C-alpha positions in Angstrom: 3.3 32.5 -2.1 4.2 30.4 0.8 2.6 27.2 -0.2 5.1 24.3 -0.3 4.2 20.8 -1.2 5.9 17.7 -2.4 5.7 19.5 -5.7 6.0 23.2 -6.4 3.2 25.4 -7.6 3.2 27.8 -10.6 0.7 30.4 -11.7 -1.2 29.9 -14.9 -0.6 32.4 -17.8 -3.2 33.9 -20.1 -5.8 36.6 -19.5 -7.3 36.7 -16.1 -11.1 36.1 -15.7 -13.1 38.8 -14.2 -13.1 38.6 -10.3 -16.2 37.3 -8.7 -17.3 37.9 -5.1 -15.9 35.5 -2.5 -18.6 33.0 -1.4 -20.1 33.4 2.1 -19.8 29.6 2.6 -16.5 28.1 3.9 -14.0 27.7 1.1 -11.1 25.3 0.5 -7.5 26.0 -0.1 -8.0 24.6 -3.6 -10.5 27.4 -4.2 -8.0 30.0 -3.0 -5.2 28.6 -5.1 -7.4 28.4 -8.2 -8.1 32.1 -7.8 -4.3 32.8 -7.4 -3.6 30.8 -10.6 -6.3 32.7 -12.4 -4.9 36.0 -11.2 -8.1 37.0 -9.5 -6.2 39.0 -6.9 -9.0 40.5 -4.8 -10.9 37.2 -4.7 -7.7 35.3 -3.9 -6.9 37.6 -1.0 -10.4 37.3 0.4 -10.4 33.6 0.1 -7.1 33.2 1.9 -8.2 35.6 4.6 -11.3 33.5 5.1 -9.1 30.4 5.4 -7.0 32.1 8.0 -10.1 32.8 10.1 -10.9 29.2 10.2 -7.4 27.9 11.2 -4.7 28.6 13.8 -1.0 28.4 14.3 1.2 27.8 11.3 -1.8 27.1 9.0 -3.3 30.4 9.9 0.0 32.3 9.4 0.4 30.6 6.0 -3.1 31.4 4.8 -2.8 35.1 5.8 0.6 35.4 4.2 -0.8 34.0 1.0 -3.6 36.5 1.2 -1.2 39.3 1.6 0.6 38.1 -1.6 -2.6 38.2 -3.5 -3.5 41.8 -2.4 0.1 42.9 -3.1 -0.1 41.5 -6.6 -3.5 43.3 -7.0 -1.9 46.7 -5.9 -3.7 46.7 -2.5 -0.8 47.6 -0.3 -2.9 48.5 2.7 -4.7 45.2 2.7 -1.5 43.4 2.0 0.3 44.8 5.0 -2.8 44.3 7.2 -2.8 40.6 6.5 1.0 40.4 6.7 0.7 41.9 10.2 -1.8 39.3 11.2 0.3 36.5 9.7 3.2 37.8 11.9 0.9 37.9 15.0 0.0 34.3 14.2 3.7 33.3 14.3 5.0 33.7 10.7 8.7 32.9 10.8 10.0 32.4 7.2 11.8 35.6 6.9 14.2 34.5 4.2 11.4 33.5 1.9 9.4 36.7 2.6 12.4 38.8 1.6 12.7 37.1 -1.9 9.0 36.4 -2.6 8.3 38.1 -5.9 4.6 38.2 -5.1 5.4 40.9 -2.4 7.8 42.9 -4.6 5.4 45.8 -4.9 5.6 46.4 -1.1 9.4 46.7 -0.8 9.5 50.5 -1.3 7.0 51.1 1.4 8.4 52.1 4.9 6.1 49.4 6.4 8.2 46.6 4.6 11.2 47.0 6.8 9.1 47.0 9.9 7.3 43.8 8.8 10.6 42.0 8.2 11.8 43.1 11.6 8.7 41.6 13.3 9.2 38.3 11.4 12.8 38.2 12.5 11.8 38.7 16.1 9.4 35.7 15.7 12.2 33.7 14.3 14.6 34.4 17.2 11.9 33.6 19.8 11.1 30.3 18.0 14.6 29.2 17.5 15.3 29.6 21.2 12.9 26.6 21.7 14.6 24.2 19.1 17.4 21.7 19.6 19.4 22.9 16.5 18.3 26.2 15.0 21.3 26.4 12.7 20.3 23.1 11.1 16.8 24.4 10.6 18.1 27.3 8.6 20.4 25.1 6.5 17.4 22.8 5.8 15.2 25.8 4.7 18.0 27.1 2.5 18.5 23.8 0.7 14.8 23.4 0.3 14.6 26.9 -1.3 17.2 26.0 -3.8 15.4 22.7 -4.6 12.2 24.6 -5.2 13.9 27.3 -7.2 15.2 24.7 -9.7 11.9 22.9 -10.0 9.9 26.1 -10.4 12.2 27.1 -13.2 11.6 23.8 -14.9 7.8 24.0 -14.6 7.8 27.6 -15.7 9.4 26.6 -19.1 6.2 24.5 -19.6 8.0 21.6 -21.3 5.6 18.8 -22.4 8.6 16.5 -21.7 11.6 17.7 -19.7 14.6 18.4 -21.8 18.0 16.9 -21.1 19.1 20.2 -19.8 16.1 20.3 -17.3 16.8 16.7 -16.3 20.4 17.5 -15.6 19.4 20.6 -13.5 17.1 18.4 -11.4 19.6 15.6 -11.2 22.3 18.1 -10.1 20.3 19.6 -7.3 19.0 16.2 -6.1 22.5 14.8 -5.9 23.6 17.7 -3.8 20.6 17.7 -1.4 20.8 13.9 -1.1 24.5 14.1 0.0 23.5 16.8 2.5 20.6 14.9 3.9 22.7 11.7 4.3 25.1 13.6 6.5 22.1 15.0 8.5 20.5 11.6 9.0 23.8 10.0 10.0 24.2 12.7 12.7 20.7 13.2 14.0 18.4 10.5 12.7 15.2 12.1 11.3 15.2 15.9 12.1 11.9 16.3 13.7 9.9 19.1 15.2 11.8 19.2 18.4 15.1 19.6 16.7 14.3 21.9 13.8 10.6 22.9 14.0 7.8 22.0 11.8 9.1 24.0 8.8 12.6 22.5 9.1 11.2 19.0 9.4 9.0 19.6 6.3 12.1 20.9 4.4 14.0 17.7 5.3 11.1 15.6 4.0 11.0 17.6 0.7 14.7 17.0 0.2 14.3 13.2 0.9 11.2 13.1 -1.3 13.4 14.2 -4.2 16.2 11.7 -3.5 14.9 9.4 -6.2 18.5 8.6 -7.4 19.0 6.8 -4.1 15.9 4.7 -3.4 17.7 2.7 -0.6 18.2 6.0 1.2 14.6 6.9 0.8 13.6 3.6 2.3 15.8 4.2 5.3 14.3 7.6 5.7 10.8 6.2 5.5 11.5 4.0 8.5 12.9 6.9 10.5 10.0 9.2 9.5 7.5 6.5 10.6 9.1 6.4 14.0 9.1 10.2 14.2 5.3 10.3 13.3 4.6 7.7 16.0 6.4 10.0 18.5 4.4 13.1 17.3 7.6 14.6 16.1 6.9 14.6 12.3 4.0 15.1 9.8 1.7 12.1 9.0 1.1 13.7 5.6 4.8 13.9 4.9 5.0 10.2 5.8 2.2 9.4 3.3 3.9 11.1 0.4 7.2 9.4 1.1 5.5 6.0 1.6 3.9 6.3 -1.8 7.2 7.5 -3.4 9.0 4.5 -2.1 6.2 2.1 -3.0 6.0 3.3 -6.6 9.8 3.1 -7.0 9.6 -0.5 -5.6 6.8 -1.2 -8.2 4.2 -1.8 -5.5 0.8 -0.2 -5.2 0.8 3.1 -3.3 -1.3 3.7 -0.3 -2.4 7.4 -0.4 -2.7 8.2 -4.1 0.0 11.0 -4.1 2.0 9.8 -7.1 0.8 10.5 -10.6 2.0 9.6 -14.1 0.5 11.1 -17.3 -2.3 12.8 -15.4 -3.4 9.6 -13.6 -2.5 8.2 -10.2 -0.2 5.2 -10.1 -1.9 1.9 -8.9 -3.4 2.2 -5.4 -4.0 -0.5 -3.0 -7.6 -0.8 -1.7 -8.5 2.1 -3.8 -12.1 2.2 -2.6 -10.9 3.4 0.8 -8.1 5.7 -0.3 -9.9 8.9 0.7 -10.4 7.5 4.3 -6.7 6.9 4.5 -5.9 10.3 3.1 -8.2 12.0 5.6 -6.5 10.1 8.4 -3.2 11.7 7.6 -4.6 15.2 6.9 -4.9 15.1 3.1 -7.9 16.1 1.0 -9.8 13.8 -1.3 -8.4 12.3 -4.4 -10.7 14.4 -6.5 -9.3 17.6 -5.0 -5.8 16.4 -5.4 -6.2 15.4 -9.1 -7.6 18.9 -9.8 -4.5 20.4 -8.1 -2.2 18.2 -10.1 -3.8 19.3 -13.3 -3.6 22.9 -12.4 0.1 22.5 -11.7 1.2 20.4 -14.6 -1.7 20.2 -17.0 -3.6 17.0 -18.0 -0.3 15.1 -18.8 
């Protein structure tokens, strides 16, 4: 799957419920993700395909890619390649992730797989020609992939409380990525859309979001990210997540309700209007977000 948030996603175990037909009414990404976690592969593919039809640009490419993953997991190679081709036509660029995504492993022996990768690489080259620093973009994506790999491994172990070994793993990768991001920020300021593209800028945010061992650095990045958002060179949603992260670390109420502890959001300023603030930066409702958090990590 291609979904990347402030937190990584993991599929739920256990027996899969019987698939049910996709609803005719518009669906949410939460519905599609729930079908993925329940291993309802045909339904999952159909829901992501429907989401792709309602969006455009990177969002459309991402939804169609996720649908291809679902069909591949369900053994539907023709439908998987059809959605993958449509994702490429919509601008899919993350060739490195596509190569290693286990959800697509069943397609690797098919002759169409090599052709699909070549098309994605062509998208990458055309896209990178428009960026200020395409090499930096690739570095950021590589570091983000490692950050997510470590976190996914910890989550998959399903530990009620992270062990010392898990904490050491997370601390180790966070120290490395924070050192790297400090060098990036010192040289470039905030790496925004124009410099590294939307995916590169998002990767930079994820690495800073996880720089909890250096709260002063997170505060510095928050200021730079706020300026980039004002210049339409960064994501308002990314800013919202980092704002809340910094606020909670400073023992202040968060603004957008993105930070949870023990299955509950940390204190929120003007909580009655939090959904309006979330909508303003492109986030769903608190109710939807809480369900997502429980699916990822359980009630605690």
